[in-house]
C-alpha positions in Angstrom: -107.7 24.6 1.9 -108.2 23.2 -1.2 -109.5 19.6 -1.3 -107.1 18.3 -3.7 -104.3 19.5 -2.2 -105.8 18.1 1.9 -106.1 14.8 0.1 -102.9 15.1 -1.1 -101.2 15.7 2.6 -103.5 12.9 4.3 -101.4 10.8 1.4 -98.2 11.3 2.2 -98.9 10.7 6.2 -100.4 7.7 5.7 -97.7 6.1 4.0 -94.6 7.1 4.9 -95.3 9.3 8.3 -93.4 11.9 6.6 -94.7 15.6 6.0 -95.0 16.8 2.7 -93.2 20.5 1.6 -96.6 22.0 1.2 -99.6 22.7 4.0 -97.4 22.1 7.0 -99.4 24.4 9.0 -102.5 22.2 9.0 -101.1 19.6 11.8 -98.4 21.3 13.2 -98.5 21.0 17.0 -95.9 22.5 19.6 -93.7 24.1 17.8 -94.7 27.5 18.4 -92.2 27.9 21.4 -89.3 27.7 19.0 -90.8 29.4 15.7 -92.1 32.4 17.3 -88.7 33.5 18.8 -86.6 32.4 15.6 -89.0 34.8 13.9 -88.8 37.6 16.2 -85.1 37.4 17.0 -83.6 36.3 13.5 -85.6 36.5 11.0 -87.4 39.4 11.7 -84.6 40.3 14.3 -80.6 40.4 14.1 -80.5 38.9 10.6 -81.9 42.5 8.9 -78.5 43.9 10.6 -76.5 41.5 7.9 -75.5 39.4 11.1 -75.6 35.2 11.1 -76.8 32.3 13.1 -76.3 28.8 13.8 -79.0 26.2 15.2 -78.7 22.7 15.9 -81.9 20.6 15.8 -81.9 17.4 17.7 -84.9 14.6 18.5 -85.5 11.0 17.9 -86.0 9.4 14.5 -89.5 10.5 13.3 -89.7 13.1 16.1 -90.4 16.0 13.5 -87.1 17.2 12.6 -87.7 17.4 8.9 -91.4 18.9 10.1 -89.9 21.6 11.9 -87.7 22.6 9.1 -90.5 23.0 6.6 -92.3 25.3 9.1 -89.0 27.5 9.4 -88.7 27.7 5.6 -92.0 28.8 5.2 -91.4 31.3 8.0 -88.4 32.4 6.4 -90.6 32.9 3.1 -92.8 35.0 4.5 -89.7 37.3 5.6 -88.3 37.6 2.0 -86.0 35.2 2.3 -84.4 32.6 -0.1 -84.0 29.2 1.1 -82.3 25.6 0.5 -83.7 22.5 2.3 -80.6 19.6 1.9 -81.1 16.4 3.1 -78.0 14.7 3.7 -77.4 11.1 3.0 -74.1 8.9 2.5 -74.4 8.7 -0.9 -75.1 12.2 -2.6 -74.6 14.5 0.1 -72.2 13.8 3.5 -71.2 16.9 5.2 -67.8 15.9 5.0 -67.9 16.7 1.4 -68.7 20.2 0.7 -68.2 20.4 -2.2 -71.5 18.2 -2.8 -73.2 20.0 -0.4 -72.4 23.2 -2.1 -74.1 21.3 -5.4 -77.2 20.5 -3.3 -77.7 24.1 -2.2 -77.1 25.0 -5.2 -79.8 22.7 -6.9 -82.7 23.3 -4.1 -82.3 26.8 -3.5 -85.7 28.6 -3.9 -86.9 32.5 -3.8 -89.8 33.1 -1.4 -93.0 31.0 -2.6 -96.7 30.6 -1.0 -96.8 28.0 1.7 -100.2 26.9 1.1 -100.2 25.2 -2.8 -97.7 22.4 -4.3 -94.6 24.5 -5.4 -94.6 24.7 -9.1 -92.0 22.5 -10.8 -89.2 24.4 -11.8 -89.4 26.9 -9.0 -86.5 25.4 -7.8 -82.6 26.2 -8.6 -80.1 29.1 -8.5 -81.1 29.2 -12.4 -84.6 29.7 -11.1 -83.8 32.3 -9.0 -81.4 34.0 -11.0 -85.0 34.4 -13.7 -86.8 35.7 -11.1 -84.3 38.4 -10.5 -83.5 39.0 -14.0 -87.4 39.1 -14.8 -88.0 41.5 -11.8 -85.2 43.9 -13.0 -86.5 44.4 -16.8 -90.2 44.7 -14.9 -88.5 47.8 -13.4 -85.8 49.0 -16.1 -86.4 48.3 -19.9 -83.4 49.9 -20.9 -79.9 47.7 -21.6 -77.6 50.0 -20.4 -79.5 50.5 -17.0 -79.4 46.9 -16.5 -76.0 47.1 -16.9 -75.1 49.9 -14.3 -76.9 48.3 -12.1 -74.9 45.0 -12.3 -71.7 46.6 -12.2 -72.6 48.4 -9.2 -73.4 45.0 -7.4 -71.0 44.3 -4.8 -68.4 41.7 -5.3 -69.1 38.3 -3.8 -65.7 36.3 -1.9 -64.9 34.6 -5.3 -65.0 36.9 -8.3 -65.7 33.5 -10.5 -68.8 33.2 -8.5 -69.7 37.0 -9.4 -69.1 36.9 -12.8 -71.2 33.7 -13.0 -74.3 35.1 -11.8 -73.6 38.3 -13.1 -73.0 36.5 -17.2 -76.3 34.5 -16.5 -78.0 37.6 -15.9 -76.7 39.2 -18.8 -77.3 36.0 -21.2 -80.8 36.2 -20.3 -81.0 39.8 -20.7 -79.7 38.8 -24.8 -82.1 36.3 -24.4 -79.4 34.1 -25.4 -80.3 30.9 -23.8 -77.3 28.4 -24.1 -74.7 31.1 -22.6 -77.3 31.1 -19.7 -77.2 27.5 -19.0 -73.6 27.4 -19.9 -73.2 29.8 -16.9 -75.8 28.2 -14.5 -74.1 24.5 -15.1 -70.9 26.0 -13.3 -73.2 27.6 -10.4 -74.5 24.2 -9.8 -70.8 22.6 -9.2 -70.8 20.8 -12.6 -68.0 21.0 -15.0 -67.8 23.5 -17.2 -65.4 23.8 -20.4 -62.3 26.1 -21.1 -64.4 28.0 -23.4 -67.4 28.5 -21.0 -65.0 29.4 -18.2 -63.2 32.1 -20.0 -66.2 33.7 -21.9 -67.5 34.0 -18.4 -64.2 35.1 -16.4 -64.0 32.0 -14.4 -61.2 31.2 -12.8 -62.0 28.6 -9.9 -63.2 24.7 -9.9 -65.7 24.4 -6.8 -64.2 21.4 -5.0 -63.4 20.9 -1.5 -61.1 24.0 -1.5 -63.4 26.5 -2.6 -66.8 24.9 -1.3 -67.0 26.9 1.4 -65.9 30.6 0.0 -68.7 29.3 -2.4 -71.6 29.3 0.0 -70.5 32.4 1.6 -70.6 33.8 -2.1 -74.4 32.5 -2.4 -74.7 34.2 1.0 -74.0 37.7 0.1 -75.4 37.7 -3.7 -78.5 37.0 -2.5 -78.4 39.4 0.2 -77.3 41.7 -2.6 -80.1 41.5 -5.1 -82.7 42.4 -2.9 -84.0 39.3 -0.4 -83.2 39.6 3.0 -80.7 36.8 3.5 -80.4 33.0 2.9 -81.8 30.2 4.7 -79.9 26.7 4.9 -82.0 24.0 6.2 -79.5 20.4 6.3 -81.5 17.3 7.1 -79.7 14.2 8.8 -82.7 12.4 7.9 -81.7 8.8 8.0 -81.6 7.0 11.4 -77.4 7.4 11.2 -75.6 10.0 10.0 -74.5 10.9 6.4 -70.8 10.4 7.3 -69.2 7.1 6.5 -65.9 6.4 8.7 -63.8 8.0 11.6 -62.0 10.2 9.0 -64.8 11.7 7.2 -66.7 12.3 10.3 -63.5 14.3 11.6 -63.6 15.9 8.4 -67.7 16.9 8.5 -67.2 18.2 12.3 -64.4 20.0 11.0 -66.7 21.9 8.6 -69.0 22.4 10.9 -67.4 24.1 13.6 -66.2 26.3 10.6 -69.8 26.6 9.2 -70.5 28.2 13.2 -67.5 30.2 13.6 -68.2 31.8 10.4 -72.0 32.8 12.0 -71.5 36.2 13.5 -69.2 37.9 10.9 -69.7 40.0 8.0 -69.5 37.8 5.7 -72.4 35.9 6.1 -75.1 38.7 5.7 -78.8 37.6 6.8 -77.6 34.1 6.6 -78.9 31.2 8.9 -78.1 27.7 9.0 -80.3 24.9 10.5 -78.4 21.2 11.2 -81.0 18.4 12.0 -79.4 15.4 13.6 -81.6 12.5 15.1 -79.2 12.2 18.2 -76.4 15.1 19.3 -74.3 11.8 20.5 -73.7 10.7 17.3 -72.3 14.5 16.5 -70.2 15.1 19.1 -69.1 11.5 21.0 -65.7 11.2 20.3 -62.3 12.2 21.6 -59.7 14.9 20.3 -59.6 19.0 19.3 -62.3 18.8 17.0 -64.6 17.1 19.4 -64.5 19.3 22.0 -64.0 22.4 20.4 -67.3 21.5 18.6 -68.7 20.8 22.2 -67.9 24.0 23.4 -69.5 25.6 20.6 -72.9 23.7 20.7 -73.6 23.1 24.0 -75.9 26.4 25.1 -79.5 25.5 25.0 -82.1 27.5 22.8 -85.2 28.7 24.4 -87.5 31.6 24.9 -85.2 32.6 27.9 -82.1 31.9 26.1 -82.7 32.8 22.2 -79.2 33.0 21.7 -78.9 29.2 22.5 -77.6 26.6 20.0 -79.2 23.8 20.7 -83.2 23.3 19.9 -84.6 19.5 21.2 -88.1 18.7 19.8 -88.5 16.1 22.6 -88.8 19.4 24.9 -92.2 21.1 23.1 -93.6 22.0 26.5 -96.5 19.4 26.5 -96.7 15.8 27.8 -96.6 13.2 24.9 -100.8 12.0 25.4 -101.7 15.6 25.2 -98.9 16.4 22.2 -100.8 13.7 20.1 -104.5 14.3 21.4 -104.5 17.9 19.4 -102.6 16.2 16.9 -104.9 14.0 16.1 -107.6 16.7 16.0 -105.9 18.2 13.1 -105.4 15.4 11.2 -109.4 14.5 11.4 -109.9 17.9 10.1 -107.7 17.8 7.6 -109.2 14.0 6.6 -112.4 15.6 6.8 -111.6 18.6 4.4 -109.9 16.0 2.1 -113.2 13.2 1.7 -115.9 15.8 2.3 -116.9 13.8 5.3 -117.7 14.3 9.4 -116.9 11.5 11.3 -118.5 11.8 14.5 -116.5 9.3 16.4 -112.9 10.0 15.7 -112.3 11.6 19.1 -112.4 8.6 20.8 -111.0 6.1 18.7 -107.6 8.7 18.5 -107.8 9.1 21.8 -107.4 5.5 22.6 -104.7 5.7 19.8 -103.1 7.9 21.4 -103.1 6.6 24.8 -101.7 3.5 23.7 -98.8 4.8 21.0 -97.4 6.8 24.5 -97.4 3.6 27.0 -96.3 1.0 24.1 -94.8 2.1 21.0 -92.2 -0.8 20.1 -88.5 -0.6 19.4 -87.3 2.6 18.0 -89.9 3.9 15.8 -91.2 7.5 17.0 -94.4 7.0 18.3 -95.0 10.4 16.9 -94.4 8.9 13.5 -96.2 5.5 14.6 -99.8 7.7 15.7 -99.9 9.9 12.5 -99.8 6.7 10.0 -102.2 4.7 12.3 -104.1 7.6 12.8 -104.4 8.0 8.7 -105.4 4.1 8.5 -108.2 4.9 11.5 -109.8 7.6 9.5 -109.7 5.6 6.3 -111.4 3.1 8.4 -114.2 5.6 10.2 -115.0 6.6 6.8 -116.0 2.8 6.1 -117.5 1.6 9.3 -118.9 5.0 11.3 -119.2 3.4 14.4 -116.1 1.6 14.8 -115.0 0.9 18.4 -111.3 0.3 19.4 -110.1 -1.0 22.1 -105.9 -0.9 23.4 -105.8 -4.3 22.4 -106.7 -3.3 19.2 -104.8 -0.1 19.0 -101.6 -2.6 20.1 -102.4 -4.5 17.1 -102.4 -1.6 14.9 -99.4 -0.1 16.0 -97.0 -3.2 15.9 -98.8 -3.9 12.0 -97.3 0.2 11.4 -94.3 -0.5 13.0 -93.3 -3.6 11.0 -94.4 -1.2 7.9 -92.4 1.4 8.6 -89.2 -0.5 8.9 -89.8 -2.9 6.2 -90.3 0.8 3.7 -87.1 1.9 6.0 -84.9 -0.6 4.9 -86.1 -1.3 1.6 -85.0 2.5 0.6 -81.3 1.9 2.3 -81.2 -1.0 0.1 -81.8 0.7 -2.7 -79.5 3.6 -2.1 -76.6 1.5 -1.4 -77.5 -0.9 -4.3 
């Protein structure tokens, strides 16, 4: 790994404890037992036969859900899947408003990328995927009439409006008509299009609550039709609570989720896989009524190496003792830090062991001990770079962890307040 990339990762981890979108493998611990099964059974297994699947990811706040989703994304890229990672939140993207979810998917759709570098600007979004699609076909075939014939042979998606828009965007690029391309993309991203644009591309639908699910299906069908293995959608309830504001919104969101689970397994979602990450599955499933019971029945099975068809993946159960997990994570953080700053920290292993033991035994409030450890560990590594003979007692470690907890909670509170106002 290049020094600049290693330093960018350390900076991100040390400031928030949340993983960056790049270089995730350098500090991944304990996920192999799940990732191997997902790769063998799904990405390189049933999805190749035009099937689809759904998994529910659970784990405490700060317990590695986003890290896991990024790891799945990187695996999917290597197997030639398009991926969209979507962070759900109450203001911009609540799951009860599926039209906003579709919009976020279209904005974050990404064709396969290298996973060991920072992703270049302009590689995300359905417009970037269409540009790559058109560019690759132009390399294969220069004759316009052959390209037109290829477009005519594409299988129709559930939404004819979606199909007409992506085909129109492709044709606009061939004709080097960037204005028309942007008009088609505007509608594909869930924005309003004027009457003239809709008439030009034969778009008869609006992307709203009634059509959003059909658009998601059409997106999966189109991605598969243009040569990718399929589509992986990663939905992340990244906050402590859920993206759903009221009881009525929650019922609607759960009904959307039930419909999504039910759609998996049929031919309308070829090569598609959905991951939905929540901090606490009780937030999702507690309640009474038909929609709760229906969803509980669908989500009750546990995913494991012995039961790969199970739905629930619990990131609190990695098959490692917490202290051993943090010690292994500490080794990886030290190696990454040494690469970032071109140093050798001979006393790091001893200091990080004390920190790991203290974090597991005495972590406070409800900040995950994993995130707490990461932020505190990066701080200690910086101190070791300046003070190579630094000693760390349990009391010192506890003080560092307590201060780190306060910093993380303050930062989270400020982030919530900024979203609300």
